PyMOL Python script that loads the backbone (N, CA, C, O; Angstrom):
from pymol import cmd

cmd.read_pdbstr("""\
ATOM      1  N   MET A   1     102.754 113.468 113.533  1.00  0.00           N
ATOM      2  CA  MET A   1     104.144 113.563 113.724  1.00  0.00           C
ATOM      3  C   MET A   1     104.377 115.029 113.800  1.00  0.00           C
ATOM      4  O   MET A   1     103.558 115.771 113.258  1.00  0.00           O
ATOM      5  N   ASP A   2     105.573 115.605 114.515  1.00  0.00           N
ATOM      6  CA  ASP A   2     105.983 116.910 114.518  1.00  0.00           C
ATOM      7  C   ASP A   2     106.853 117.227 112.736  1.00  0.00           C
ATOM      8  O   ASP A   2     106.873 116.385 111.838  1.00  0.00           O
ATOM      9  N   TRP A   3     107.280 118.190 112.676  1.00  0.00           N
ATOM     10  CA  TRP A   3     107.946 118.622 111.541  1.00  0.00           C
ATOM     11  C   TRP A   3     109.096 117.959 111.370  1.00  0.00           C
ATOM     12  O   TRP A   3     109.408 117.412 110.313  1.00  0.00           O
ATOM     13  N   GLN A   4     109.958 117.977 112.662  1.00  0.00           N
ATOM     14  CA  GLN A   4     111.212 117.367 112.565  1.00  0.00           C
ATOM     15  C   GLN A   4     111.046 115.718 112.206  1.00  0.00           C
ATOM     16  O   GLN A   4     111.705 115.093 111.376  1.00  0.00           O
ATOM     17  N   ALA A   5     110.019 115.225 113.039  1.00  0.00           N
ATOM     18  CA  ALA A   5     110.035 113.783 112.930  1.00  0.00           C
ATOM     19  C   ALA A   5     109.364 113.277 111.395  1.00  0.00           C
ATOM     20  O   ALA A   5     109.578 112.164 110.914  1.00  0.00           O
ATOM     21  N   ARG A   6     108.516 114.342 110.749  1.00  0.00           N
ATOM     22  CA  ARG A   6     108.142 113.931 109.475  1.00  0.00           C
ATOM     23  C   ARG A   6     109.088 114.375 108.382  1.00  0.00           C
ATOM     24  O   ARG A   6     108.755 114.170 107.215  1.00  0.00           O
ATOM     25  N   ALA A   7     110.290 114.992 108.670  1.00  0.00           N
ATOM     26  CA  ALA A   7     111.497 115.347 107.671  1.00  0.00           C
ATOM     27  C   ALA A   7     112.397 114.121 107.802  1.00  0.00           C
ATOM     28  O   ALA A   7     112.913 113.521 106.859  1.00  0.00           O
ATOM     29  N   GLU A   8     112.511 113.843 109.047  1.00  0.00           N
ATOM     30  CA  GLU A   8     113.329 112.588 109.147  1.00  0.00           C
ATOM     31  C   GLU A   8     112.644 111.116 108.490  1.00  0.00           C
ATOM     32  O   GLU A   8     113.314 110.188 108.037  1.00  0.00           O
ATOM     33  N   TYR A   9     111.251 111.165 108.560  1.00  0.00           N
ATOM     34  CA  TYR A   9     110.750 109.863 107.914  1.00  0.00           C
ATOM     35  C   TYR A   9     110.638 109.874 106.538  1.00  0.00           C
ATOM     36  O   TYR A   9     110.719 108.827 105.896  1.00  0.00           O
ATOM     37  N   TRP A  10     110.445 111.038 105.973  1.00  0.00           N
ATOM     38  CA  TRP A  10     110.697 111.354 104.545  1.00  0.00           C
ATOM     39  C   TRP A  10     112.311 111.130 103.941  1.00  0.00           C
ATOM     40  O   TRP A  10     112.632 110.526 102.918  1.00  0.00           O
ATOM     41  N   SER A  11     113.038 111.698 104.749  1.00  0.00           N
ATOM     42  CA  SER A  11     114.363 111.382 104.193  1.00  0.00           C
ATOM     43  C   SER A  11     114.483 109.922 104.295  1.00  0.00           C
ATOM     44  O   SER A  11     114.667 109.396 103.198  1.00  0.00           O
ATOM     45  N   LEU A  12     114.429 109.056 105.360  1.00  0.00           N
ATOM     46  CA  LEU A  12     114.571 107.580 105.428  1.00  0.00           C
ATOM     47  C   LEU A  12     113.798 107.243 104.001  1.00  0.00           C
ATOM     48  O   LEU A  12     114.471 106.780 103.080  1.00  0.00           O
ATOM     49  N   VAL A  13     112.393 107.476 103.827  1.00  0.00           N
ATOM     50  CA  VAL A  13     111.715 107.076 102.634  1.00  0.00           C
ATOM     51  C   VAL A  13     112.455 107.180 101.579  1.00  0.00           C
ATOM     52  O   VAL A  13     112.802 106.181 100.948  1.00  0.00           O
ATOM     53  N   LEU A  14     112.828 108.500 101.213  1.00  0.00           N
ATOM     54  CA  LEU A  14     113.273 108.684 100.062  1.00  0.00           C
ATOM     55  C   LEU A  14     114.827 108.040  99.661  1.00  0.00           C
ATOM     56  O   LEU A  14     115.165 107.804  98.501  1.00  0.00           O
ATOM     57  N   ASP A  15     115.627 107.826 100.777  1.00  0.00           N
ATOM     58  CA  ASP A  15     116.667 106.977 100.703  1.00  0.00           C
ATOM     59  C   ASP A  15     116.526 105.604 100.285  1.00  0.00           C
ATOM     60  O   ASP A  15     117.348 104.973  99.621  1.00  0.00           O
ATOM     61  N   LEU A  16     115.449 105.202 100.713  1.00  0.00           N
ATOM     62  CA  LEU A  16     115.197 103.810 100.439  1.00  0.00           C
ATOM     63  C   LEU A  16     114.578 103.646  98.905  1.00  0.00           C
ATOM     64  O   LEU A  16     114.459 102.597  98.272  1.00  0.00           O
ATOM     65  N   LYS A  17     114.263 104.833  98.545  1.00  0.00           N
ATOM     66  CA  LYS A  17     113.472 104.948  97.147  1.00  0.00           C
ATOM     67  C   LYS A  17     114.719 104.921  96.246  1.00  0.00           C
ATOM     68  O   LYS A  17     114.751 104.135  95.299  1.00  0.00           O
ATOM     69  N   ARG A  18     115.770 105.765  96.509  1.00  0.00           N
ATOM     70  CA  ARG A  18     116.859 106.115  95.862  1.00  0.00           C
ATOM     71  C   ARG A  18     117.777 104.481  95.739  1.00  0.00           C
ATOM     72  O   ARG A  18     118.431 104.215  94.731  1.00  0.00           O
ATOM     73  N   GLN A  19     117.701 103.797  96.585  1.00  0.00           N
ATOM     74  CA  GLN A  19     118.261 102.470  96.698  1.00  0.00           C
ATOM     75  C   GLN A  19     117.687 101.300  95.682  1.00  0.00           C
ATOM     76  O   GLN A  19     118.302 100.272  95.398  1.00  0.00           O
ATOM     77  N   GLY A  20     116.410 101.661  95.207  1.00  0.00           N
ATOM     78  CA  GLY A  20     115.456 101.030  94.272  1.00  0.00           C
ATOM     79  C   GLY A  20     114.369 100.123  95.072  1.00  0.00           C
ATOM     80  O   GLY A  20     113.757  99.269  94.429  1.00  0.00           O
ATOM     81  N   LYS A  21     114.129 100.280  96.381  1.00  0.00           N
ATOM     82  CA  LYS A  21     113.587  99.730  97.308  1.00  0.00           C
ATOM     83  C   LYS A  21     112.174 100.081  97.201  1.00  0.00           C
ATOM     84  O   LYS A  21     111.980 101.296  97.158  1.00  0.00           O
ATOM     85  N   THR A  22     110.890  99.169  97.135  1.00  0.00           N
ATOM     86  CA  THR A  22     109.489  99.709  97.139  1.00  0.00           C
ATOM     87  C   THR A  22     109.211 100.021  98.442  1.00  0.00           C
ATOM     88  O   THR A  22     109.631  99.294  99.343  1.00  0.00           O
ATOM     89  N   VAL A  23     108.385 101.268  98.730  1.00  0.00           N
ATOM     90  CA  VAL A  23     107.941 101.314  99.866  1.00  0.00           C
ATOM     91  C   VAL A  23     106.321 101.839  99.869  1.00  0.00           C
ATOM     92  O   VAL A  23     105.946 102.810  99.214  1.00  0.00           O
ATOM     93  N   VAL A  24     105.468 101.046 100.697  1.00  0.00           N
ATOM     94  CA  VAL A  24     104.099 101.192 100.806  1.00  0.00           C
ATOM     95  C   VAL A  24     103.857 102.132 101.787  1.00  0.00           C
ATOM     96  O   VAL A  24     104.312 101.962 102.918  1.00  0.00           O
ATOM     97  N   ILE A  25     103.102 103.247 101.460  1.00  0.00           N
ATOM     98  CA  ILE A  25     102.809 104.203 102.474  1.00  0.00           C
ATOM     99  C   ILE A  25     101.223 104.619 102.528  1.00  0.00           C
ATOM    100  O   ILE A  25     100.731 105.071 101.494  1.00  0.00           O
ATOM    101  N   SER A  26     100.630 104.519 103.380  1.00  0.00           N
ATOM    102  CA  SER A  26      99.178 104.881 103.852  1.00  0.00           C
ATOM    103  C   SER A  26      99.040 106.144 104.478  1.00  0.00           C
ATOM    104  O   SER A  26      99.349 106.369 105.648  1.00  0.00           O
ATOM    105  N   SER A  27      98.449 107.174 103.472  1.00  0.00           N
ATOM    106  CA  SER A  27      98.212 108.389 103.812  1.00  0.00           C
ATOM    107  C   SER A  27      97.060 109.405 103.171  1.00  0.00           C
ATOM    108  O   SER A  27      96.709 109.324 101.994  1.00  0.00           O
ATOM    109  N   HIS A  28      96.580 110.267 104.014  1.00  0.00           N
ATOM    110  CA  HIS A  28      95.588 111.073 103.367  1.00  0.00           C
ATOM    111  C   HIS A  28      96.203 112.377 102.837  1.00  0.00           C
ATOM    112  O   HIS A  28      95.589 113.197 102.155  1.00  0.00           O
ATOM    113  N   ASP A  29      97.368 112.468 103.193  1.00  0.00           N
ATOM    114  CA  ASP A  29      97.969 113.715 102.888  1.00  0.00           C
ATOM    115  C   ASP A  29      98.484 113.764 101.136  1.00  0.00           C
ATOM    116  O   ASP A  29      99.664 113.643 100.807  1.00  0.00           O
ATOM    117  N   MET A  30      97.705 113.901 100.461  1.00  0.00           N
ATOM    118  CA  MET A  30      97.820 113.783  99.116  1.00  0.00           C
ATOM    119  C   MET A  30      98.878 114.912  98.451  1.00  0.00           C
ATOM    120  O   MET A  30      99.317 114.706  97.320  1.00  0.00           O
ATOM    121  N   GLY A  31      99.244 116.045  99.161  1.00  0.00           N
ATOM    122  CA  GLY A  31     100.264 116.961  98.722  1.00  0.00           C
ATOM    123  C   GLY A  31     101.769 116.159  98.991  1.00  0.00           C
ATOM    124  O   GLY A  31     102.689 116.141  98.174  1.00  0.00           O
ATOM    125  N   GLU A  32     101.778 115.580 100.183  1.00  0.00           N
ATOM    126  CA  GLU A  32     103.074 114.740 100.250  1.00  0.00           C
ATOM    127  C   GLU A  32     103.232 113.725  99.614  1.00  0.00           C
ATOM    128  O   GLU A  32     104.386 113.421  99.310  1.00  0.00           O
ATOM    129  N   MET A  33     101.970 112.755  99.150  1.00  0.00           N
ATOM    130  CA  MET A  33     102.019 111.797  98.045  1.00  0.00           C
ATOM    131  C   MET A  33     102.697 112.293  96.587  1.00  0.00           C
ATOM    132  O   MET A  33     103.529 111.737  95.871  1.00  0.00           O
ATOM    133  N   GLN A  34     102.113 113.347  96.476  1.00  0.00           N
ATOM    134  CA  GLN A  34     102.414 113.862  95.061  1.00  0.00           C
ATOM    135  C   GLN A  34     103.587 114.228  94.887  1.00  0.00           C
ATOM    136  O   GLN A  34     104.130 113.887  93.837  1.00  0.00           O
ATOM    137  N   ARG A  35     104.144 114.832  95.621  1.00  0.00           N
ATOM    138  CA  ARG A  35     105.481 115.350  96.048  1.00  0.00           C
ATOM    139  C   ARG A  35     106.499 113.910  95.789  1.00  0.00           C
ATOM    140  O   ARG A  35     107.321 113.863  94.874  1.00  0.00           O
ATOM    141  N   ASN A  36     106.322 113.034  96.547  1.00  0.00           N
ATOM    142  CA  ASN A  36     107.201 112.156  97.071  1.00  0.00           C
ATOM    143  C   ASN A  36     107.014 110.753  96.456  1.00  0.00           C
ATOM    144  O   ASN A  36     107.916 109.958  96.721  1.00  0.00           O
ATOM    145  N   CYS A  37     106.042 110.326  95.711  1.00  0.00           N
ATOM    146  CA  CYS A  37     105.874 109.055  95.471  1.00  0.00           C
ATOM    147  C   CYS A  37     105.681 108.784  93.955  1.00  0.00           C
ATOM    148  O   CYS A  37     104.926 109.550  93.356  1.00  0.00           O
ATOM    149  N   ASP A  38     106.358 107.646  93.177  1.00  0.00           N
ATOM    150  CA  ASP A  38     106.168 107.504  91.734  1.00  0.00           C
ATOM    151  C   ASP A  38     104.858 107.205  91.473  1.00  0.00           C
ATOM    152  O   ASP A  38     104.279 107.662  90.487  1.00  0.00           O
ATOM    153  N   ARG A  39     104.272 106.384  92.372  1.00  0.00           N
ATOM    154  CA  ARG A  39     102.792 105.790  91.768  1.00  0.00           C
ATOM    155  C   ARG A  39     102.197 105.863  92.893  1.00  0.00           C
ATOM    156  O   ARG A  39     102.845 105.712  93.929  1.00  0.00           O
ATOM    157  N   ILE A  40     100.557 106.162  92.918  1.00  0.00           N
ATOM    158  CA  ILE A  40      99.917 106.304  93.868  1.00  0.00           C
ATOM    159  C   ILE A  40      98.467 105.378  93.526  1.00  0.00           C
ATOM    160  O   ILE A  40      98.001 105.491  92.392  1.00  0.00           O
ATOM    161  N   ALA A  41      97.909 104.646  94.327  1.00  0.00           N
ATOM    162  CA  ALA A  41      96.875 103.654  94.287  1.00  0.00           C
ATOM    163  C   ALA A  41      95.735 104.528  95.254  1.00  0.00           C
ATOM    164  O   ALA A  41      96.092 105.026  96.322  1.00  0.00           O
ATOM    165  N   VAL A  42      94.460 104.638  94.794  1.00  0.00           N
ATOM    166  CA  VAL A  42      93.527 105.086  95.397  1.00  0.00           C
ATOM    167  C   VAL A  42      92.355 104.081  95.797  1.00  0.00           C
ATOM    168  O   VAL A  42      91.760 103.482  94.901  1.00  0.00           O
ATOM    169  N   LEU A  43      92.024 103.895  97.113  1.00  0.00           N
ATOM    170  CA  LEU A  43      91.253 102.868  97.484  1.00  0.00           C
ATOM    171  C   LEU A  43      89.930 103.490  97.671  1.00  0.00           C
ATOM    172  O   LEU A  43      89.826 104.662  98.032  1.00  0.00           O
ATOM    173  N   ARG A  44      88.818 102.657  97.411  1.00  0.00           N
ATOM    174  CA  ARG A  44      87.494 102.799  97.710  1.00  0.00           C
ATOM    175  C   ARG A  44      86.802 101.406  98.086  1.00  0.00           C
ATOM    176  O   ARG A  44      86.563 100.453  97.344  1.00  0.00           O
ATOM    177  N   LYS A  45      86.523 101.580  99.602  1.00  0.00           N
ATOM    178  CA  LYS A  45      86.072 100.538 100.112  1.00  0.00           C
ATOM    179  C   LYS A  45      86.949  99.230 100.338  1.00  0.00           C
ATOM    180  O   LYS A  45      86.476  98.094 100.352  1.00  0.00           O
ATOM    181  N   GLY A  46      88.264  99.539 100.509  1.00  0.00           N
ATOM    182  CA  GLY A  46      89.391  98.597 100.435  1.00  0.00           C
ATOM    183  C   GLY A  46      89.786  97.996  99.180  1.00  0.00           C
ATOM    184  O   GLY A  46      90.661  97.138  99.065  1.00  0.00           O
ATOM    185  N   SER A  47      89.098  98.487  98.253  1.00  0.00           N
ATOM    186  CA  SER A  47      89.779  97.815  96.990  1.00  0.00           C
ATOM    187  C   SER A  47      90.685  99.283  95.945  1.00  0.00           C
ATOM    188  O   SER A  47      90.356 100.469  95.974  1.00  0.00           O
ATOM    189  N   ILE A  48      91.639  98.769  95.265  1.00  0.00           N
ATOM    190  CA  ILE A  48      92.044  99.833  94.393  1.00  0.00           C
ATOM    191  C   ILE A  48      91.184 100.085  93.245  1.00  0.00           C
ATOM    192  O   ILE A  48      90.908  99.139  92.508  1.00  0.00           O
ATOM    193  N   VAL A  49      90.655 101.431  92.968  1.00  0.00           N
ATOM    194  CA  VAL A  49      89.870 101.862  92.241  1.00  0.00           C
ATOM    195  C   VAL A  49      91.010 102.272  90.913  1.00  0.00           C
ATOM    196  O   VAL A  49      90.907 101.853  89.760  1.00  0.00           O
ATOM    197  N   LYS A  50      92.019 103.134  91.403  1.00  0.00           N
ATOM    198  CA  LYS A  50      92.959 103.551  90.342  1.00  0.00           C
ATOM    199  C   LYS A  50      94.360 103.391  90.951  1.00  0.00           C
ATOM    200  O   LYS A  50      94.531 103.333  92.169  1.00  0.00           O
ATOM    201  N   CYS A  51      95.414 103.319  90.001  1.00  0.00           N
ATOM    202  CA  CYS A  51      96.638 103.528  90.326  1.00  0.00           C
ATOM    203  C   CYS A  51      97.493 103.819  89.286  1.00  0.00           C
ATOM    204  O   CYS A  51      97.482 103.221  88.210  1.00  0.00           O
ATOM    205  N   ASP A  52      98.303 104.807  89.605  1.00  0.00           N
ATOM    206  CA  ASP A  52      99.190 105.411  88.286  1.00  0.00           C
ATOM    207  C   ASP A  52     100.015 106.475  88.896  1.00  0.00           C
ATOM    208  O   ASP A  52      99.939 106.682  90.107  1.00  0.00           O
ATOM    209  N   THR A  53     100.820 107.180  88.115  1.00  0.00           N
ATOM    210  CA  THR A  53     101.795 107.887  88.585  1.00  0.00           C
ATOM    211  C   THR A  53     100.674 109.373  88.925  1.00  0.00           C
ATOM    212  O   THR A  53      99.560 109.511  88.420  1.00  0.00           O
ATOM    213  N   PRO A  54     101.245 110.217  89.760  1.00  0.00           N
ATOM    214  CA  PRO A  54     100.654 111.424  90.072  1.00  0.00           C
ATOM    215  C   PRO A  54      99.784 112.012  88.871  1.00  0.00           C
ATOM    216  O   PRO A  54      98.567 112.167  88.773  1.00  0.00           O
ATOM    217  N   GLY A  55     100.866 112.293  87.960  1.00  0.00           N
ATOM    218  CA  GLY A  55     100.537 113.312  86.634  1.00  0.00           C
ATOM    219  C   GLY A  55      99.414 112.597  86.018  1.00  0.00           C
ATOM    220  O   GLY A  55      98.393 113.245  85.784  1.00  0.00           O
ATOM    221  N   LYS A  56      99.454 111.544  85.770  1.00  0.00           N
ATOM    222  CA  LYS A  56      98.527 110.586  85.028  1.00  0.00           C
ATOM    223  C   LYS A  56      96.956 110.396  85.763  1.00  0.00           C
ATOM    224  O   LYS A  56      95.886 110.306  85.161  1.00  0.00           O
ATOM    225  N   LEU A  57      97.133 110.373  86.951  1.00  0.00           N
ATOM    226  CA  LEU A  57      95.988 110.304  88.011  1.00  0.00           C
ATOM    227  C   LEU A  57      95.316 111.527  87.791  1.00  0.00           C
ATOM    228  O   LEU A  57      94.090 111.518  87.681  1.00  0.00           O
ATOM    229  N   ILE A  58      96.106 112.816  87.694  1.00  0.00           N
ATOM    230  CA  ILE A  58      95.473 114.145  87.880  1.00  0.00           C
ATOM    231  C   ILE A  58      94.996 114.378  86.620  1.00  0.00           C
ATOM    232  O   ILE A  58      93.874 114.884  86.609  1.00  0.00           O
ATOM    233  N   SER A  59      95.607 114.124  85.320  1.00  0.00           N
ATOM    234  CA  SER A  59      95.034 114.302  83.822  1.00  0.00           C
ATOM    235  C   SER A  59      93.773 113.468  83.853  1.00  0.00           C
ATOM    236  O   SER A  59      92.990 113.700  82.932  1.00  0.00           O
ATOM    237  N   GLN A  60      93.411 112.520  84.751  1.00  0.00           N
ATOM    238  CA  GLN A  60      91.985 111.777  84.404  1.00  0.00           C
ATOM    239  C   GLN A  60      90.976 112.451  84.857  1.00  0.00           C
ATOM    240  O   GLN A  60      89.851 112.172  84.441  1.00  0.00           O
ATOM    241  N   ILE A  61      91.163 113.477  85.803  1.00  0.00           N
ATOM    242  CA  ILE A  61      89.954 114.144  86.589  1.00  0.00           C
ATOM    243  C   ILE A  61      89.387 115.274  85.738  1.00  0.00           C
ATOM    244  O   ILE A  61      90.093 116.210  85.363  1.00  0.00           O
ATOM    245  N   PRO A  62      87.707 115.129  85.355  1.00  0.00           N
ATOM    246  CA  PRO A  62      87.271 115.909  84.549  1.00  0.00           C
ATOM    247  C   PRO A  62      87.119 117.309  85.181  1.00  0.00           C
ATOM    248  O   PRO A  62      87.181 117.485  86.398  1.00  0.00           O
ATOM    249  N   ALA A  63      86.890 118.418  84.169  1.00  0.00           N
ATOM    250  CA  ALA A  63      86.938 119.590  85.035  1.00  0.00           C
ATOM    251  C   ALA A  63      88.280 119.992  85.293  1.00  0.00           C
ATOM    252  O   ALA A  63      88.330 120.839  86.185  1.00  0.00           O
ATOM    253  N   GLY A  64      89.489 119.644  84.770  1.00  0.00           N
ATOM    254  CA  GLY A  64      90.376 120.413  84.951  1.00  0.00           C
ATOM    255  C   GLY A  64      90.846 120.218  86.617  1.00  0.00           C
ATOM    256  O   GLY A  64      91.200 121.285  87.119  1.00  0.00           O
ATOM    257  N   GLY A  65      90.899 119.122  87.467  1.00  0.00           N
ATOM    258  CA  GLY A  65      91.399 118.791  88.724  1.00  0.00           C
ATOM    259  C   GLY A  65      92.851 118.838  88.460  1.00  0.00           C
ATOM    260  O   GLY A  65      93.423 118.137  87.625  1.00  0.00           O
ATOM    261  N   LEU A  66      93.415 119.725  89.240  1.00  0.00           N
ATOM    262  CA  LEU A  66      95.069 120.014  89.517  1.00  0.00           C
ATOM    263  C   LEU A  66      95.697 119.293  90.430  1.00  0.00           C
ATOM    264  O   LEU A  66      96.925 119.224  90.380  1.00  0.00           O
ATOM    265  N   THR A  67      95.036 118.678  91.345  1.00  0.00           N
ATOM    266  CA  THR A  67      95.736 118.447  92.535  1.00  0.00           C
ATOM    267  C   THR A  67      95.548 117.062  92.927  1.00  0.00           C
ATOM    268  O   THR A  67      94.591 116.516  92.378  1.00  0.00           O
ATOM    269  N   MET A  68      96.354 116.221  93.897  1.00  0.00           N
ATOM    270  CA  MET A  68      95.994 114.965  94.195  1.00  0.00           C
ATOM    271  C   MET A  68      94.689 114.911  95.084  1.00  0.00           C
ATOM    272  O   MET A  68      94.025 113.883  95.213  1.00  0.00           O
ATOM    273  N   GLU A  69      94.394 116.085  95.670  1.00  0.00           N
ATOM    274  CA  GLU A  69      93.121 116.130  96.727  1.00  0.00           C
ATOM    275  C   GLU A  69      91.964 115.621  95.594  1.00  0.00           C
ATOM    276  O   GLU A  69      91.236 114.634  95.704  1.00  0.00           O
ATOM    277  N   ALA A  70      92.008 116.508  94.567  1.00  0.00           N
ATOM    278  CA  ALA A  70      91.109 116.431  93.540  1.00  0.00           C
ATOM    279  C   ALA A  70      90.939 114.987  93.121  1.00  0.00           C
ATOM    280  O   ALA A  70      89.788 114.556  93.054  1.00  0.00           O
ATOM    281  N   VAL A  71      91.973 114.176  92.825  1.00  0.00           N
ATOM    282  CA  VAL A  71      92.258 112.823  92.562  1.00  0.00           C
ATOM    283  C   VAL A  71      91.286 112.014  93.406  1.00  0.00           C
ATOM    284  O   VAL A  71      90.277 111.404  93.050  1.00  0.00           O
ATOM    285  N   TYR A  72      91.919 112.177  94.808  1.00  0.00           N
ATOM    286  CA  TYR A  72      91.501 111.249  95.839  1.00  0.00           C
ATOM    287  C   TYR A  72      89.798 111.400  96.343  1.00  0.00           C
ATOM    288  O   TYR A  72      89.096 110.598  96.958  1.00  0.00           O
ATOM    289  N   VAL A  73      89.494 112.737  95.816  1.00  0.00           N
ATOM    290  CA  VAL A  73      87.990 112.930  96.236  1.00  0.00           C
ATOM    291  C   VAL A  73      87.111 112.577  94.725  1.00  0.00           C
ATOM    292  O   VAL A  73      85.883 112.489  94.725  1.00  0.00           O
ATOM    293  N   HIS A  74      87.863 112.415  93.596  1.00  0.00           N
ATOM    294  CA  HIS A  74      86.906 112.194  92.932  1.00  0.00           C
ATOM    295  C   HIS A  74      86.772 110.541  92.445  1.00  0.00           C
ATOM    296  O   HIS A  74      85.698 110.077  92.063  1.00  0.00           O
ATOM    297  N   PHE A  75      88.096 109.702  92.526  1.00  0.00           N
ATOM    298  CA  PHE A  75      88.183 108.225  92.791  1.00  0.00           C
ATOM    299  C   PHE A  75      87.716 107.502  93.945  1.00  0.00           C
ATOM    300  O   PHE A  75      87.018 106.493  93.842  1.00  0.00           O
ATOM    301  N   ALA A  76      88.057 107.958  94.961  1.00  0.00           N
ATOM    302  CA  ALA A  76      87.634 107.408  96.382  1.00  0.00           C
ATOM    303  C   ALA A  76      86.308 107.389  96.772  1.00  0.00           C
ATOM    304  O   ALA A  76      85.838 106.484  97.461  1.00  0.00           O
ATOM    305  N   TYR A  77      85.492 108.619  96.249  1.00  0.00           N
ATOM    306  CA  TYR A  77      84.054 109.054  96.609  1.00  0.00           C
ATOM    307  C   TYR A  77      83.303 108.776  95.561  1.00  0.00           C
ATOM    308  O   TYR A  77      82.261 108.143  95.735  1.00  0.00           O
ATOM    309  N   ALA A  78      83.640 109.144  94.443  1.00  0.00           N
ATOM    310  CA  ALA A  78      82.830 109.286  93.538  1.00  0.00           C
ATOM    311  C   ALA A  78      82.161 107.522  92.698  1.00  0.00           C
ATOM    312  O   ALA A  78      82.978 106.603  92.648  1.00  0.00           O
ATOM    313  N   GLU A  79      81.247 107.372  92.340  1.00  0.00           N
ATOM    314  CA  GLU A  79      80.775 106.103  91.614  1.00  0.00           C
ATOM    315  C   GLU A  79      81.250 106.278  90.134  1.00  0.00           C
ATOM    316  O   GLU A  79      80.488 106.774  89.305  1.00  0.00           O
ATOM    317  N   VAL A  80      82.616 105.837  89.780  1.00  0.00           N
ATOM    318  CA  VAL A  80      82.907 105.954  88.455  1.00  0.00           C
ATOM    319  C   VAL A  80      82.949 104.582  87.787  1.00  0.00           C
ATOM    320  O   VAL A  80      83.198 104.488  86.585  1.00  0.00           O
TER     321      VAL A  80
END
""", "prot")
cmd.dss("prot")
cmd.show_as("cartoon", "prot")
cmd.util.cbc("prot")
cmd.orient("prot")
């Protein structure tokens, strides 16, 4: 999506969130997920391996991982 379509998409999603609706999003853009989502599920081979708030997921990364990218790499690829 171009920047304008992406902005409109997130505006719609966040409006649904404010209405108390649940929205399921699949994305590899962990920065956007961290900024906009209350809970994030990390999948490995089609199964959920971790699901929690972005902050709690980040706090579970050894060696001080500070980003959702670190969470994704750690839980989606590591054999934990």
